[in-house]
Kinemage of the C-alpha trace (Angstrom):
@kinemage 1
@onewidth
@group {chain A} dominant
@subgroup {mainchain}
@vectorlist {calphas} color= white
{ca unk a 1} P -16.807 -6.311 -7.629
{ca unk a 2} L -13.747 -4.467 -6.034
{ca unk a 3} L -10.203 -4.667 -7.474
{ca unk a 4} L -7.051 -5.745 -5.527
{ca unk a 5} L -4.171 -4.477 -7.479
{ca unk a 6} L -1.021 -6.555 -7.183
{ca unk a 7} L 2.638 -5.652 -8.067
{ca unk a 8} L 4.991 -8.556 -8.180
{ca unk a 9} L 8.506 -7.419 -6.921
{ca unk a 10} L 10.023 -10.621 -8.156
{ca unk a 11} L 9.049 -12.756 -11.128
{ca unk a 12} L 8.784 -15.928 -8.882
{ca unk a 13} L 6.243 -14.112 -6.500
{ca unk a 14} L 2.994 -16.028 -6.635
{ca unk a 15} L -0.047 -13.861 -7.450
{ca unk a 16} L -2.691 -14.511 -4.688
{ca unk a 17} L -5.728 -16.310 -5.768
{ca unk a 18} L -8.788 -18.185 -4.489
{ca unk a 19} L -8.313 -21.750 -4.417
{ca unk a 20} L -12.024 -22.470 -5.058
{ca unk a 21} L -15.062 -20.420 -6.122
{ca unk a 22} L -16.435 -20.481 -2.593
{ca unk a 23} L -12.973 -19.547 -0.960
{ca unk a 24} L -13.129 -16.549 1.463
{ca unk a 25} L -9.446 -16.047 1.537
{ca unk a 26} L -6.674 -15.481 -1.211
{ca unk a 27} L -3.816 -17.828 -0.702
{ca unk a 28} L -0.433 -16.044 0.322
{ca unk a 29} L 2.910 -17.762 -0.746
{ca unk a 30} L 6.438 -17.449 0.350
{ca unk a 31} L 8.883 -15.842 -1.855
{ca unk a 32} L 12.315 -16.814 -0.745
{ca unk a 33} L 15.777 -17.037 -2.053
{ca unk a 34} L 16.501 -20.302 0.102
{ca unk a 35} L 14.346 -22.408 2.136
{ca unk a 36} L 13.728 -21.111 5.588
{ca unk a 37} L 13.580 -23.468 8.556
{ca unk a 38} L 11.321 -22.561 11.389
{ca unk a 39} L 12.552 -24.078 14.832
{ca unk a 40} L 9.844 -24.937 17.487
{ca unk a 41} L 8.992 -21.943 19.134
{ca unk a 42} L 10.568 -19.941 16.560
{ca unk a 43} L 9.029 -16.974 14.527
{ca unk a 44} L 9.993 -15.473 11.143
{ca unk a 45} L 8.853 -12.682 8.961
{ca unk a 46} L 8.351 -14.503 5.596
{ca unk a 47} L 8.126 -12.280 2.501
{ca unk a 48} L 5.696 -12.654 -0.338
{ca unk a 49} L 7.431 -10.757 -3.032
{ca unk a 50} L 4.287 -8.492 -3.449
{ca unk a 51} L 3.045 -5.203 -2.841
{ca unk a 52} L -0.802 -4.406 -3.061
{ca unk a 53} L -3.186 -1.688 -3.192
{ca unk a 54} L -6.514 -2.630 -1.369
{ca unk a 55} L -9.735 -1.126 -2.648
{ca unk a 56} L -10.639 2.171 -0.805
{ca unk a 57} L -12.580 1.569 2.183
{ca unk a 58} L -11.321 -1.994 2.771
{ca unk a 59} L -8.587 -3.761 4.926
{ca unk a 60} L -6.616 -6.980 4.309
{ca unk a 61} L -6.756 -9.556 6.960
{ca unk a 62} L -3.845 -11.976 7.158
{ca unk a 63} L -4.918 -15.167 8.662
{ca unk a 64} L -3.455 -18.754 9.224
{ca unk a 65} L -4.138 -21.585 6.758
{ca unk a 66} L -5.928 -24.344 8.729
{ca unk a 67} L -3.714 -27.130 7.202
{ca unk a 68} L -0.592 -25.523 8.533
{ca unk a 69} L -2.056 -25.231 11.825
{ca unk a 70} L -3.602 -28.723 12.035
{ca unk a 71} L -0.732 -30.613 10.616
{ca unk a 72} L 2.526 -28.821 11.757
{ca unk a 73} L 1.257 -26.259 14.308
{ca unk a 74} L 2.446 -23.369 12.183
{ca unk a 75} L 0.278 -20.380 12.361
{ca unk a 76} L 0.112 -16.601 11.888
{ca unk a 77} L 1.408 -14.948 15.046
{ca unk a 78} L -0.591 -11.774 15.047
{ca unk a 79} L -3.795 -13.527 13.456
{ca unk a 80} L -5.268 -11.812 12.181
{ca unk a 81} L -2.771 -9.471 11.033
{ca unk a 82} L -4.123 -6.187 9.660
{ca unk a 83} L -3.098 -4.502 6.250
{ca unk a 84} L -4.151 -0.775 5.789
{ca unk a 85} L -5.484 0.424 2.816
{ca unk a 86} L -2.761 2.811 2.507
{ca unk a 87} L 0.036 0.499 3.078
{ca unk a 88} L 2.209 0.047 0.124
{ca unk a 89} L 5.257 -1.988 1.347
{ca unk a 90} L 5.864 -5.654 0.590
{ca unk a 91} L 3.470 -8.101 2.158
{ca unk a 92} L 5.124 -10.303 4.879
{ca unk a 93} L 3.404 -12.833 6.963
{ca unk a 94} L 4.732 -13.372 10.657
{ca unk a 95} L 4.605 -17.114 11.452
{ca unk a 96} L 5.272 -19.028 14.550
{ca unk a 97} L 5.869 -22.815 15.057
{ca unk a 98} L 3.888 -23.850 18.018
{ca unk a 99} L 4.923 -27.483 17.218
{ca unk a 100} L 7.838 -29.730 18.462
{ca unk a 101} L 9.526 -30.218 15.249
{ca unk a 102} L 11.273 -27.955 13.032
{ca unk a 103} L 9.131 -27.042 9.853
{ca unk a 104} L 10.829 -25.907 6.580
{ca unk a 105} L 9.261 -23.145 4.353
{ca unk a 106} L 10.133 -23.268 0.688
{ca unk a 107} L 9.630 -20.533 -2.125
{ca unk a 108} L 5.958 -21.009 -3.508
{ca unk a 109} L 4.647 -22.584 -0.283
{ca unk a 110} L 1.084 -21.404 0.477
{ca unk a 111} L 1.706 -19.826 4.134
{ca unk a 112} L -1.435 -17.845 5.088
{ca unk a 113} L -4.698 -16.313 3.431
{ca unk a 114} L -5.624 -12.722 2.731
{ca unk a 115} L -9.306 -11.805 3.431
{ca unk a 116} L -10.335 -8.566 1.917
{ca unk a 117} L -13.246 -6.867 3.992
{ca unk a 118} L -14.919 -3.590 4.216
{ca unk a 119} L -13.827 -1.118 6.979
{ca unk a 120} L -16.155 0.930 9.159
{ca unk a 121} L -14.725 4.111 10.525
{ca unk a 122} L -16.544 5.724 13.276
{ca unk a 123} L -16.583 9.164 15.015
{ca unk a 124} L -15.566 9.599 18.442
{ca unk a 125} L -17.926 11.200 21.046
{ca unk a 126} L -16.556 11.849 24.628
{ca unk a 127} L -19.317 11.418 27.003
{ca unk a 128} L -19.305 13.105 30.620
{ca unk a 129} L -21.363 10.703 32.277
{ca unk a 130} L -20.893 6.792 32.223
{ca unk a 131} L -24.750 6.307 32.061
{ca unk a 132} L -24.476 7.781 28.626
{ca unk a 133} L -22.694 4.583 27.391
{ca unk a 134} L -26.151 2.753 27.896
{ca unk a 135} L -26.826 -0.121 30.266
{ca unk a 136} L -26.503 -3.737 28.920
{ca unk a 137} L -27.426 -7.197 30.457
{ca unk a 138} L -23.706 -8.098 30.291
{ca unk a 139} L -22.635 -4.779 31.696
{ca unk a 140} L -18.865 -5.278 32.996
{ca unk a 141} L -18.614 -9.141 32.377
{ca unk a 142} L -15.749 -10.284 30.097
{ca unk a 143} L -13.192 -12.990 29.864
{ca unk a 144} L -15.844 -15.721 29.750
{ca unk a 145} L -18.423 -14.090 31.815
{ca unk a 146} L -21.125 -15.363 29.234
{ca unk a 147} L -20.603 -18.904 29.958
{ca unk a 148} L -18.582 -21.992 28.185
């Protein structure tokens, strides 16, 4: 099993953890001095009070919590946000309130989840002829071209 190294910048920062044995994501919690109210249509960068070192060859994917999205229409704006393995700054979550009422976030509230996933890096090959890309049944079809 790979190791995620976590540094707590503040004593009250919540260490990420899996809520159940089958959970794919580690819960990320807000680390705030005072509650923050996210107005309808508003966005905010929420600090976690954590710095991490991902395992080599992995990325962190910051994803929404389904409960926040379903109950309050609060979600991760750039979902999924990507954390590169060489980033060492504070983990922050960019939240947006798509709801019609204000939503208040308090320190310790679970605000997102972190998925740690392997990354495949590729070599780039410039081809001189479009045919070298190879033909497919789909071809240029995109944005709904495969049906409902």
